[in-house]
C-alpha positions as CSV (number, residue, x, y, z in Angstrom):
1,M,-9.8,-20.8,-10.3
2,G,-9.6,-18.8,-7.4
3,I,-6.2,-18.3,-5.5
4,L,-4.5,-21.3,-7.7
5,G,-5.3,-19.3,-10.9
6,V,-3.7,-16.1,-9.1
7,V,-0.5,-18.0,-8.3
8,L,-0.3,-19.8,-11.7
9,V,-0.7,-16.5,-13.5
10,T,1.7,-14.8,-11.3
11,A,4.3,-17.4,-11.8
12,G,3.9,-17.4,-15.5
13,H,4.4,-13.7,-15.7
14,W,7.6,-14.0,-13.6
15,L,8.9,-16.7,-15.4
16,S,8.4,-15.2,-18.7
17,D,10.0,-11.8,-17.5
18,F,12.7,-13.8,-16.1
19,G,13.5,-15.2,-19.7
20,Y,13.0,-12.2,-21.2
21,Y,16.0,-10.6,-18.8
22,V,18.0,-13.7,-19.4
23,F,17.7,-13.2,-23.2
24,V,18.5,-9.7,-23.3
25,S,21.3,-10.4,-21.1
26,F,22.9,-13.0,-23.2
27,I,22.2,-10.8,-26.4
28,M,23.7,-7.8,-24.7
29,H,26.9,-9.8,-23.5
30,R,27.3,-11.8,-26.7
31,H,27.3,-8.5,-28.9
32,A,28.9,-6.1,-26.2
33,S,31.3,-4.8,-29.0
34,Y,28.1,-3.4,-31.0
35,V,27.1,-1.0,-28.1
36,N,28.9,2.1,-27.8
37,P,29.7,3.9,-24.2
38,R,26.8,6.3,-24.4
39,Q,24.3,3.3,-25.0
40,H,25.9,1.7,-22.2
41,Q,25.7,4.8,-19.8
42,I,22.0,5.3,-20.8
43,S,21.6,1.7,-20.1
44,T,23.1,1.7,-16.6
45,I,20.8,4.9,-15.6
46,L,17.7,3.2,-16.9
47,E,18.7,0.0,-14.7
48,L,19.2,2.2,-11.7
49,F,16.0,4.1,-12.0
50,L,14.0,0.7,-12.5
51,T,15.7,-0.8,-9.3
52,A,14.7,2.2,-7.4
53,L,11.4,2.0,-8.7
54,G,11.1,-1.9,-7.7
55,V,12.5,-1.2,-4.2
56,H,9.7,2.0,-3.9
57,F,7.2,-0.6,-5.0
58,V,8.1,-3.3,-2.4
59,Q,8.4,-0.9,0.2
60,Q,4.6,0.2,-0.6
61,G,3.4,-3.4,-0.8
62,L,5.0,-4.2,2.8
63,E,3.6,-1.0,4.2
64,K,0.3,-2.2,3.2
65,I,0.4,-5.7,4.3
66,V,1.6,-4.5,7.8
67,L,-1.1,-1.9,7.9
68,Y,-3.8,-4.7,6.9
69,F,-2.8,-7.2,9.4
70,S,-2.7,-4.5,12.2
71,L,-6.0,-3.2,11.1
72,S,-7.4,-6.8,11.1
73,F,-5.9,-7.7,14.5
74,S,-7.2,-4.6,16.0
75,Q,-10.7,-5.1,14.4
76,E,-11.0,-8.5,16.0
77,K,-10.0,-7.2,19.4
78,I,-12.7,-4.6,19.2
79,S,-15.3,-7.0,17.8
80,A,-14.7,-9.6,20.8
81,E,-14.6,-6.6,23.2
82,I,-18.2,-5.4,21.8
83,R,-19.7,-9.1,21.8
84,V,-18.7,-9.2,25.7
85,L,-20.5,-5.8,26.3
86,Y,-23.7,-7.3,24.5
87,V,-23.6,-10.3,26.8
88,L,-23.2,-8.1,29.7
89,R,-26.1,-6.0,28.7
90,D,-28.3,-9.2,28.1
91,Y,-27.7,-10.1,31.6
92,G,-28.6,-6.6,33.0
93,F,-25.1,-5.2,33.6
94,T,-24.8,-1.6,32.1
95,P,-20.9,-1.1,32.0
96,R,-19.9,2.4,31.3
97,L,-18.5,2.4,27.9
98,D,-15.3,4.1,27.6
99,T,-14.6,4.5,23.8
100,K,-11.1,5.7,24.1
101,K,-10.1,2.5,26.1
102,L,-11.9,0.3,23.7
103,L,-10.5,1.8,20.4
104,G,-7.2,2.6,22.0
């Protein structure tokens, strides 16, 4: 299935999570009188923890995406410069290879 399968499984997972959260929220709202204040405090603490955990995961994911694209662009640049050096070598030129400038 490839990328379509990944998209469909992810969308289905997110929709089922959303449905579950809507159901739990509806039940909690409808039967709020059965929840004592201590249970509500614990629920609020857990909500804050899960929110912080979600923010942490999103931050890590964005950092990895930025790192991936910055490495792929620098890798393309290095590959292009190395190809130029091979072409110059084939025509008899022997340029001095400055690795700091090439990788910098």
